N, C-alpha and C positions, 0 to 999 in steps of 0.2 A: 601476336595481335592480328585480328582480321582486317580486311580491307574495308574502307568506307566510301560511300558514294560521294563524289565531289560536289554534287548539287544539294542533296538532302542531308548528307552527313551521317546517314544510317549505315550500320554495319552490313556488309554483304559477304556472301561466301562463308557464313557461319551457321551451319544447319542446327547446331544446338541452340543458339539464340533464337532462331526462327521458331523452333519447336516449342520453346518456353513461352514465347509470345502467344502462339495458338492455344496452348494449354491454359494460359491465363484468361484469354478471351472465352474459352469453353467453360471455365469454372465460374465466371461471373454471370449470374442469372439476370435477365431483364427484370425491371421493376414490376412490370405487369404480371410476369410469371410468379414472382415472389408473393405478390398480393393474392393471386389465385390459389397458390398452394396453402397460404396461411388461412384463407377463408375456408378452403376445403377441410383443413385440419380442425379449425374451430367448429365447423358444422358437425363433423364426426364426433368431436368431444361433447358438444351439446346434446346430440342424439344419445350418446352413451350415458351421459349424466342423467338425462330424462328417463332412460330405460332403467337405470339403477334406482332412481327415485321411485318409479312406479313399483319396482320389485320390492323395495323396502316398505312402501306404504301398504301394498296389498298382500305381501307374503311375510316378510320378516316381522313387521309390527304385529299382525294378527297372531302369528305363532308365539311371539313373546307374551302377548296378552293372554293367550290360551294357556301357556305354561304357568304364568302367575296364577291364573284362575284355578288350575288343577290342584293347587295347594290350599284352596279355600273351600268353604261350603256355600259358595255363591248361589243365590236363588233369586230369580226376578220378583218373587212375591215378598221378599224381605228387603228392607231398606238398606241394609249393609251386609257385609260378609265377614266371616271370622277365619283367621289363619289356622288351619288344622294339620299342617305338615303333610306327611305321607299317608294319611288316613285313607284318602281316595284310592291310592295305589295299593294299599293293603286290602281294601275291600274288593278290588278287582280280582285278586287271587282267589276269592271265595264266591265269585259271581257265576252261577251256572249258565245264565243266559248269555253273558259275555263269552264264556268258554265255548258254548255251542255256536255262537255267531262267528267267532274266530275260526273254529274248525271248518265250518261251512265255507267261509270266505277263502281259506287256504286251499281246501279241496277244489272249490270252483276255479280259483286262480290257476292251479296246476293243470287241471283237466282242460279248461278252456284254452289256456296258452298252448298246450301241446296240440290240441285239435286245430286251433286257428292257424298255427304256424305250419303244420303239415299241409292243411288245406290251402293255405296261402302259397306255399311253394309249388304245389301241384298245379294250382290255377295259374300261377305266374308262368310255369313252363308251358302250359296249354295256350296262354294268350301271348306268348313271346313270338308273335308273327307281325308282319308289316302290312298285311291287307287291311282295308277299311273295316271289314266286319269285325276283326279282332280288336281294332282300336275302339270301336263302339262297345264291344263287350268289356273292355277294360274300364270304361266309364260306368257301365252297369255294375261291374264287380265292386267298384269303390262306393257306390251309392249308400250301402248300409252304414258306412262310416260317417257320412255327412248328414244323414237324417237324424233329427233330434231323438234322444233316447226316450222321451215321453211318447213320441209318435210311434216309435218302434214297439214300445210296451203295449200301447193300445191295439196296434195292428195284430201283434202276436197273441194278445189276450183274446181277441175275436176269433183267431184261428184255433186256439186251444180250448175254447168253451165246449160244453157237451153238444151243442147244436152248431158248432163251428165247422169251418172248412175241412179240418183234419179228420174229425170223426165222420163227417159226411162222405168224404172220399174213401176212407177205409171201409165204411159200411157198403158203399156201392161196389167196391172191389171184392167184397165178401171176405176181407181179411179178419173181421171180427163180427160178432153177432149183436153187440149192444155198444152204445157210446161209452167212452172212457173219460173219467173225470181227471184230465191231465193236470189241472191246477189244484185239485182238491185232495189229492193223496200226497203225503210227504215226499216219498221217493220219486214219484212221477213229477211232482212240482220241481224238485231239485234238478231232475233231468231236463225238464222243459226250460228252466232258466239257463242251464248250461248250453242248450242248443241255441237259444236266442242270442246269448252273449257271444258265443263262438261265431255265429253268423255275422254279427256286427263287426267283430274284430278281424274276420277273414278279409274284409275289404282293405283294411290297413296293411295286414301282412302280405296280401297279394301285391299291392303297389310297391312295398319295400323290396320284396324279392324280385319283382319284375324289373325294377331299376338296376338291381345287382346283376341280373341275367343279361340285360342289354349292354352291360359294360364288359362282358366276357368276350375276348377276341375270338372270332369264328375260326381263325387259323389253328387254335388249340384243338378244336374238334376235328378239323380236317387232318391235322398231323396224327392225331391218335387213331383216326380211321385208317390211315395209310399203314400205321403200325399194327393194325388188326384188332383194335379195341372194340368191344361190343358196347351197345347202348348202356347197359347197367354199369359197365366199367367206366364209361365216360361220365356217367352221373356221379359215381363214387369218387373218382380221381380228379375230375375237373369241376363239375357243377357245385358239389357240396363244398369244395375247398374255396371256390371263388365267391360263393354267396355267404360264407361263414360270417364275415363282419356284419352283413345285413341281417343275418339271423340273430346275432347278438343284440342288435338294436331292437329288432322286432320282438324278441322274447322279453327283453327287459321292460319295454314300454307296455307290452300286453299284460305282464304281471302287475305293474303299477296301476294300470287302468282298472283291472278287476279287483284289486285290493281295496280301492276306494269307490267301488261301484255303488250307486244308490238309485238313480232315476229309473232304470229299466226294471229292476226288481220291485221297486215301490209301486209302479204302475201295474206290473204283471201279476204279482202275488201279494203285495203289501207285507212281505215277510212271512206269510202263512204258507200252508196251514200249520197251526201250532208252532209258529216261529221256525219252521223247518228251513225256510229260505231267507231268513233274516241275516243280512250282511252286517259287518261291523259298523259300516257307515250308517246304516239304518238304525242300529242300536244307539249310536251316538246322538242322532237326531231325536230318537225316542226319549232318551234320558234328558236331553236339553229342553225339548218343547212339549213333551207329554208329562214327564215327571217333574219338570222344572228344576232339575239338578244340574245347573250349569257347571259347577265345580267338578262333579264326577264325570260329566260328559267331556270336559276338557282333559281330564286325566286319561280317559279312554282314547281321545283323539291324539294325545301325545304318545300313547302306546302304539296306536296304529301308524303314526308317523315314523316312530323308531323301527317298528317291524318292517314297514315298507322299505325304509332306507337300508336296513340290514340285508333283506332279501335281494333288493336291487343290486347292491354292491357285491354280494356273494355270487349271485348268478352271473353278473358281468365279469367278475374275476375268473370264474370257472370257464365261461365261454371264450374269454380271451385266451386262456391257456389252450383251449380246444382248437382255436384258430392256428396257434403255433404248431400243435401236434399234427394237424391236418396237412 
């Protein structure tokens, strides 16, 4: 038994008992702290619940409504709709306009994603400086991404017209003898759309890769320089490996963005000439609001949703494995 103080009667000379008392005091939270933690948890739960509610109302519910509509012959000009099963999906297999729009959308997505991400990485390496001039240039590089797609379409449409800035510049430089109808010929119109969309996405890809580059420790480059590594070797062994996760995010988001693209193409070419630049999203809008075939448009929308999901998951899986291999 330990000794006790004659006045207070408390045990003394017992370190274990003293430690237990301190631990108990440490474990007991003040009432004000408990209320503060409870209010913070409640606030976070309310915010999360509100976010889930918005996601359900504006994403889940419309998707389910569109899925149901895809099995009907819904038409706003008719009072009701009939259940037709998979007829809309069967018709999609024999729709040449849909096939052409899907092929154009896929080609545009692959080409634009490749160009935008290569350009974004190169621009990010160029702007990865600390001086004020480069910080200003970073803002300029990101501007295409924050400008409305409608405004982008109108600006580039003015540039690509026969009497626009592009033809005027090329004529003055004697690169060509007569103006070119950039938006009036199918292949040139497709190329023009690709250039505009790649220009817009390059702002996003530049910022993503720049953030990744700024997280690379400078010591890695210094150590490799001491070991005699050249600039191309540093790029291949350090830069590409360290920015690989950012590239995965950038490529995936770029693909999804182009697959559902509508506004820029609609303003720039309206899907022409001869439907050469008609995206799948434009075809959906055309079927719904021009042909008044809501049921068929919903079926095409479900197909585009499934296609985007499959492509996004496949590309992400491939690029994740690439990160490990690097």
